[in-house]
C-alpha positions as CSV (number, residue, x, y, z in Angstrom):
1,M,-0.2,-0.1,0.1
2,D,1.3,3.4,-1.0
3,L,1.4,6.0,1.9
4,G,2.3,8.6,-0.1
5,R,4.9,9.7,-2.3
6,K,8.3,7.7,-2.4
7,C,11.0,9.5,-1.3
8,K,14.4,8.7,-2.1
9,P,17.8,10.9,-1.2
10,K,19.4,13.2,-4.4
11,K,23.0,12.1,-5.4
12,S,25.6,13.9,-4.2
13,D,28.2,15.1,-6.3
14,G,31.2,14.3,-3.7
15,P,32.2,16.1,-0.7
16,A,31.4,19.4,-2.4
17,A,27.7,18.5,-1.8
18,F,28.2,19.0,1.9
19,G,30.1,22.6,1.5
20,A,33.2,21.6,2.0
21,A,36.1,22.6,-0.3
22,A,37.3,20.3,-2.9
23,G,40.9,19.2,-3.7
24,L,42.5,20.4,-0.2
25,D,44.7,18.0,1.6
26,D,43.1,18.6,5.0
27,Q,39.9,18.3,3.9
28,I,37.5,17.0,6.3
29,T,34.4,15.0,5.2
30,V,31.2,15.3,7.6
31,R,28.6,12.6,6.6
32,L,25.3,14.3,8.2
33,P,22.2,11.5,8.8
34,D,19.3,11.6,6.1
35,L,17.0,14.7,6.9
36,L,14.2,12.3,7.2
37,T,15.8,10.5,9.9
38,M,16.8,13.4,11.5
39,R,13.2,14.7,11.7
40,V,11.8,11.6,13.4
41,V,14.6,11.6,15.7
42,A,13.7,15.1,16.9
43,R,9.7,14.7,17.0
44,S,10.2,11.4,18.8
45,V,12.3,13.1,21.5
46,L,9.6,16.1,21.6
47,L,7.1,13.6,21.9
48,A,8.6,12.0,24.7
49,F,9.5,15.6,26.4
50,I,5.6,16.3,26.2
51,I,4.4,12.8,27.7
52,L,7.0,12.9,30.6
53,G,6.0,16.5,31.4
54,F,2.3,15.9,30.8
55,P,1.4,15.3,34.3
56,W,3.1,18.3,35.7
57,F,1.4,20.8,32.9
58,G,-2.0,19.2,33.8
59,N,-1.4,20.1,37.6
60,V,-0.7,23.3,37.0
61,F,-3.7,24.0,34.7
62,R,-6.1,22.3,36.9
63,R,-4.9,24.1,39.8
64,D,-5.0,27.5,38.3
65,G,-8.9,26.7,37.4
66,A,-9.7,24.8,40.3
67,G,-10.3,28.2,42.4
68,G,-9.2,26.8,45.7
69,G,-12.5,24.9,46.6
70,S,-12.5,22.0,48.7
71,G,-15.0,19.3,49.7
72,D,-18.3,19.4,47.3
73,N,-17.7,22.8,46.3
74,A,-14.5,21.9,44.5
75,A,-14.5,22.1,40.3
76,G,-12.3,19.1,40.7
77,A,-12.2,15.9,43.0
78,E,-9.2,14.9,45.0
79,V,-8.4,11.4,44.9
80,L,-5.6,9.3,46.7
81,G,-4.7,6.5,44.2
82,S,-2.7,3.6,45.2
83,G,-0.4,5.8,47.3
84,D,0.4,8.1,44.0
85,G,-0.4,11.0,46.1
86,P,-3.3,13.3,45.5
87,R,-4.3,14.2,42.1
88,L,-6.7,16.8,40.9
89,I,-9.4,15.3,38.1
90,D,-11.2,17.2,35.7
91,E,-14.7,16.2,36.4
92,A,-16.1,17.2,33.2
93,L,-14.0,15.1,31.5
94,V,-13.0,12.2,33.4
95,L,-16.1,11.1,35.1
96,P,-18.5,11.3,31.9
97,M,-16.0,8.7,30.5
98,Q,-15.7,6.4,33.4
99,L,-20.0,6.2,33.5
100,N,-19.9,5.5,29.9
101,D,-17.4,2.7,30.2
102,M,-19.6,1.2,33.1
103,K,-22.6,1.6,30.6
104,K,-20.7,-0.4,28.2
105,E,-19.9,-3.3,31.0
106,G,-23.5,-3.4,31.9
107,L,-23.2,-2.0,35.3
108,L,-24.8,1.1,34.8
109,R,-28.1,1.0,32.6
110,P,-30.0,4.1,32.1
111,G,-33.8,3.7,32.2
112,V,-33.4,0.5,34.3
113,G,-33.6,1.0,38.0
114,R,-32.1,3.9,39.8
115,A,-28.9,5.3,39.8
116,L,-27.2,8.1,42.2
117,F,-24.1,10.2,42.0
118,V,-22.8,11.2,45.0
119,G,-20.8,14.7,45.2
120,D,-20.6,18.0,43.1
121,A,-22.3,17.2,39.8
122,R,-22.3,20.9,38.4
123,S,-19.7,20.6,35.5
124,I,-21.6,17.1,34.5
125,S,-25.0,17.8,35.4
126,Q,-26.4,17.7,31.8
127,F,-24.5,14.4,31.5
128,L,-26.5,13.1,34.6
129,K,-30.0,14.2,33.4
130,Q,-29.3,12.6,30.1
131,N,-28.8,9.4,31.7
132,E,-31.4,9.6,34.3
133,I,-29.0,9.7,37.3
134,D,-30.0,11.3,40.0
135,Q,-27.5,13.6,42.1
136,I,-26.9,14.5,45.9
137,S,-24.4,15.9,47.9
138,S,-22.3,13.7,50.4
139,R,-23.6,16.0,53.1
140,D,-27.1,14.9,52.5
141,L,-27.0,11.1,52.1
142,E,-28.9,10.7,55.7
143,I,-32.3,11.6,54.1
144,L,-32.1,9.0,52.0
145,T,-33.9,5.6,52.4
146,D,-32.0,2.0,52.8
147,G,-32.1,0.2,49.8
148,A,-33.6,2.7,47.2
149,F,-30.7,2.6,44.3
150,D,-29.4,-0.2,41.9
151,F,-26.5,2.2,41.0
152,V,-24.4,4.4,43.3
153,F,-21.4,6.3,41.8
154,S,-19.4,8.7,44.4
155,D,-16.7,11.2,43.2
156,G,-14.6,10.2,46.8
157,S,-16.4,12.9,48.5
158,A,-18.3,9.9,50.5
159,P,-16.5,7.2,52.4
160,P,-17.4,4.1,50.4
161,E,-18.8,2.3,53.6
162,T,-21.7,4.7,54.1
163,L,-23.0,4.1,50.5
164,G,-23.6,0.3,50.9
165,R,-27.1,1.0,52.8
166,L,-28.3,2.8,49.9
167,L,-28.4,-0.2,47.4
168,K,-30.9,-2.7,46.8
169,P,-29.4,-6.4,47.4
170,G,-27.0,-7.0,44.5
171,G,-26.7,-3.7,43.5
172,V,-23.3,-2.0,42.5
173,V,-21.6,0.8,44.3
174,A,-18.6,2.8,42.3
175,F,-16.3,5.1,43.8
176,L,-12.9,7.0,43.1
177,L,-10.2,4.9,45.0
178,S,-8.9,6.9,48.1
179,G,-6.9,5.9,50.8
180,D,-8.2,2.2,52.7
181,A,-11.5,2.5,50.7
182,Y,-10.9,-1.0,49.4
183,V,-9.5,-2.4,52.8
184,K,-13.2,-1.3,54.3
185,L,-15.2,-3.2,51.9
186,P,-13.4,-7.0,51.9
187,R,-17.2,-8.6,51.5
188,H,-17.8,-6.8,48.5
189,P,-16.9,-8.6,44.9
190,V,-15.2,-6.3,42.7
191,V,-16.8,-6.5,39.2
192,Y,-15.0,-3.1,37.8
193,V,-11.6,-1.5,37.9
194,R,-10.3,1.2,35.6
195,R,-7.4,3.7,35.9
196,R,-7.5,6.7,33.9
197,F,-6.0,10.4,34.0
198,G,-4.2,9.3,37.5
199,S,-7.6,8.3,39.0
200,T,-8.8,4.8,39.8
201,V,-12.3,3.7,39.9
202,V,-13.5,0.7,41.7
203,A,-16.9,-1.0,41.3
204,M,-18.2,-3.6,43.7
205,R,-21.4,-5.7,43.8
206,M,-23.1,-5.8,47.0
207,P,-23.8,-8.9,49.0
208,G,-26.8,-10.7,48.8
209,S,-29.4,-12.1,46.1
210,S,-29.0,-10.0,43.1
211,P,-32.8,-8.6,42.5
212,G,-32.6,-10.4,39.2
213,R,-29.9,-13.3,39.7
214,R,-31.2,-16.7,38.2
215,R,-33.7,-17.6,40.6
216,L,-34.5,-21.2,39.3
217,M,-31.4,-22.8,40.8
218,T,-32.7,-21.8,44.4
219,V,-36.2,-22.4,43.8
220,P,-37.4,-25.7,45.8
221,T,-37.6,-29.2,43.8
222,E,-41.4,-29.1,44.7
223,V,-42.1,-25.6,43.2
224,L,-40.8,-27.0,39.6
225,E,-42.5,-30.2,40.4
226,G,-45.6,-28.3,40.3
227,L,-45.3,-27.7,36.5
228,E,-47.7,-29.4,34.3
229,K,-46.6,-33.1,33.4
230,A,-45.4,-33.7,29.9
231,L,-47.3,-35.2,27.3
232,L,-45.7,-38.8,26.3
233,E,-47.3,-38.8,23.0
234,P,-48.1,-35.7,20.7
235,P,-51.3,-34.7,20.1
236,V,-53.2,-36.4,17.4
237,R,-54.7,-33.2,16.3
238,T,-53.6,-29.8,17.0
239,T,-56.7,-27.8,16.1
240,S,-57.1,-24.1,17.6
241,S,-59.4,-25.6,20.2
242,T,-56.6,-28.3,21.1
243,K,-54.2,-25.8,21.2
244,K,-56.2,-23.5,23.8
245,K,-57.0,-26.6,26.0
246,Y,-53.2,-27.7,26.3
247,L,-52.1,-24.0,26.9
248,R,-54.8,-23.7,29.8
249,R,-53.2,-26.7,31.5
250,T,-49.8,-24.6,31.3
251,K,-48.6,-23.7,35.1
252,Y,-46.4,-20.3,34.9
253,L,-43.4,-20.0,36.9
254,P,-44.5,-16.6,38.6
255,D,-47.9,-18.3,39.7
256,L,-45.5,-21.2,40.9
257,T,-43.3,-18.9,42.9
258,G,-45.4,-15.9,43.7
259,D,-42.8,-13.8,41.9
260,T,-44.0,-10.4,41.4
261,L,-41.4,-9.7,38.8
262,D,-40.6,-6.3,40.2
263,G,-36.9,-6.5,41.3
264,Y,-35.5,-7.4,37.7
265,P,-33.5,-4.5,35.9
266,R,-35.6,-6.1,32.7
267,R,-38.3,-8.4,31.7
268,V,-38.0,-10.1,28.3
269,F,-39.9,-12.4,26.1
270,V,-37.9,-14.2,23.1
271,D,-39.8,-15.7,20.4
272,V,-37.4,-18.0,18.2
273,A,-38.6,-18.7,14.7
274,V,-36.9,-21.0,12.4
275,G,-36.5,-19.3,8.9
276,G,-39.5,-18.0,7.5
277,K,-41.8,-18.4,10.2
278,R,-41.8,-15.0,12.0
279,G,-44.7,-12.9,12.5
280,R,-47.1,-15.6,13.7
281,G,-48.6,-13.9,16.4
282,W,-46.9,-15.3,19.7
283,A,-45.7,-12.3,20.8
284,K,-49.3,-11.1,21.1
285,W,-50.2,-14.5,22.6
286,F,-47.6,-13.7,25.3
287,V,-49.0,-10.2,26.1
288,R,-52.2,-11.5,26.3
289,N,-52.0,-14.7,28.3
290,Y,-49.0,-14.5,30.4
291,P,-49.3,-13.5,34.1
292,R,-47.0,-10.4,33.8
293,R,-48.0,-8.7,36.7
294,D,-48.5,-5.6,34.9
295,R,-44.7,-5.3,34.4
296,D,-43.5,-4.1,30.9
297,F,-41.3,-6.9,28.8
298,V,-39.4,-6.2,25.9
299,V,-40.3,-8.5,23.3
300,Y,-38.0,-9.5,20.6
301,E,-38.9,-11.9,17.4
302,V,-35.7,-13.6,16.5
303,E,-35.4,-15.4,13.2
304,T,-32.7,-18.3,12.3
305,V,-32.1,-19.0,8.9
306,G,-30.0,-21.7,6.8
307,G,-26.2,-21.8,6.3
308,E,-27.1,-20.7,2.6
309,E,-27.7,-17.6,3.7
310,K,-25.3,-14.8,3.4
311,G,-24.6,-11.4,5.1
312,E,-24.0,-11.0,8.5
313,V,-25.4,-13.8,10.6
314,V,-25.0,-14.7,14.2
315,G,-25.8,-18.0,15.6
316,I,-28.8,-17.9,18.4
317,A,-26.3,-18.5,21.3
318,E,-24.1,-15.8,20.3
319,W,-26.9,-13.6,19.9
320,M,-28.2,-14.2,23.6
321,G,-24.9,-13.8,24.8
322,R,-24.6,-10.4,23.6
323,N,-28.4,-9.2,24.2
324,L,-29.4,-11.1,27.2
325,R,-28.0,-10.9,31.0
326,Q,-28.1,-12.9,34.2
327,E,-30.0,-10.1,36.3
328,E,-33.0,-10.3,33.8
329,Y,-36.3,-12.2,33.6
330,V,-36.1,-14.2,30.5
331,V,-38.9,-15.9,29.0
332,M,-38.3,-17.6,25.4
333,K,-40.5,-19.8,22.8
334,A,-38.1,-22.1,20.5
335,E,-38.2,-25.1,18.6
336,A,-36.1,-28.1,20.1
337,E,-33.3,-28.0,17.2
338,V,-33.0,-24.1,18.4
339,V,-32.7,-25.1,22.0
340,E,-30.0,-27.6,21.4
341,E,-27.9,-25.1,19.7
342,I,-28.5,-22.9,23.0
343,V,-27.8,-25.7,25.2
344,R,-24.4,-26.6,23.4
345,G,-23.8,-23.2,23.6
346,K,-24.0,-23.0,27.3
347,V,-26.1,-20.0,27.5
348,I,-29.5,-21.8,28.6
349,G,-28.9,-20.6,32.1
350,L,-30.4,-17.2,30.5
351,V,-33.6,-18.5,30.3
352,D,-36.0,-18.5,33.1
353,E,-39.1,-20.2,31.3
354,L,-39.0,-21.8,28.6
355,F,-41.8,-22.9,25.7
356,L,-40.3,-25.9,23.8
357,E,-41.9,-26.6,20.7
358,C,-41.7,-30.1,19.1
359,K,-41.8,-30.5,15.6
360,G,-41.3,-33.3,13.5
361,G,-43.6,-36.2,11.9
362,G,-42.6,-39.5,13.8
363,N,-42.8,-40.8,17.0
364,R,-38.9,-41.3,17.3
365,V,-38.3,-37.4,16.6
366,Y,-41.0,-36.9,19.3
367,W,-39.2,-38.8,21.8
368,E,-35.8,-36.8,20.9
369,C,-37.4,-33.7,21.8
370,L,-38.9,-35.5,25.0
371,A,-35.5,-36.4,26.2
372,L,-34.4,-32.5,25.7
373,Y,-37.3,-31.6,27.9
374,G,-36.5,-34.0,30.6
375,R,-32.8,-32.8,30.0
376,L,-33.9,-29.2,31.0
377,R,-36.1,-29.9,33.8
378,D,-33.1,-31.8,35.5
379,E,-31.0,-28.6,35.2
380,G,-33.5,-26.5,36.5
381,V,-35.2,-24.7,33.7
382,A,-39.1,-24.3,33.8
383,V,-40.1,-25.8,30.5
384,H,-43.3,-26.4,29.0
385,Q,-44.5,-28.3,25.9
386,W,-45.5,-25.9,23.4
387,W,-48.4,-26.8,20.8
388,G,-48.5,-23.8,18.7
């Protein structure tokens, strides 16, 4: 690949090309480096000087703009990071970067649950508003009720140990690292650590059961046994009345567990259709019949395609890994071949309740589907037979 015009040095006419007089016995010939090489070396030295001097210049500029404030009224937050000494941080630049990074990691989810910023937010007030994050001064924390938030971020003005009470079980507390903050939270699993511009941000998940963590593994066996029994033979006819009859016998998981579906960051229904079968109205059926407890569900209609399809196509297991999370409540309807792919992809644990559709024209195929049904039950998945 050509990156520009090719450059090659001009041919010299001997020593005179360097300004020395020709024909003298005491002539000294000095061969200078190639001009391009000199430029590269000079620029490298200059760049190294700028990089090494950046912390000093940054502190000078920030110190001039900080106005000598302190506490929550300071324009910058002072952080003690791993014994490196106090550093001033430009909140307007660094904090939005850190919060955006935590959004990418799924720790901060605007619009899902409640989020709180503790500290001086004047420089990032617009960012907080856009991301639906509440703000409060560290001096006013006592007016907040316990267990009210899913995510709390402190700019370092509040001791981390005072923030835990504000979180719901399984919530995330994030803070600028200062002093012995890490030592004071030994029971909290660290889920995020980033160091940028001289500041270190640590996020920890509070102990206790997460509001939306997979609950099936903790449901008593008798609850799962309360699900309707499997049909050992497929229905002879699957007319509209037959479908309604079998669907009426379905015992849904929220009814068996008494789950209000309130504590999850998101509730999802996924209808997976094999190529060309989308738009059959199962999403509408779900909305009308599933015990949603007056909660909103995000509905995905996903279509699987054959290997001959071209373009950007991902497998169902990969799609689930990208779009679903452990802390969400997920209901899915899918055919047996799709579920087998999900099991092979080791993402079946993302599904709370599954409607398994068995297709095929012979008992052998049906029995294979029935064996899959039994395997899912053994693994703790609330699975139903689907006769749509």
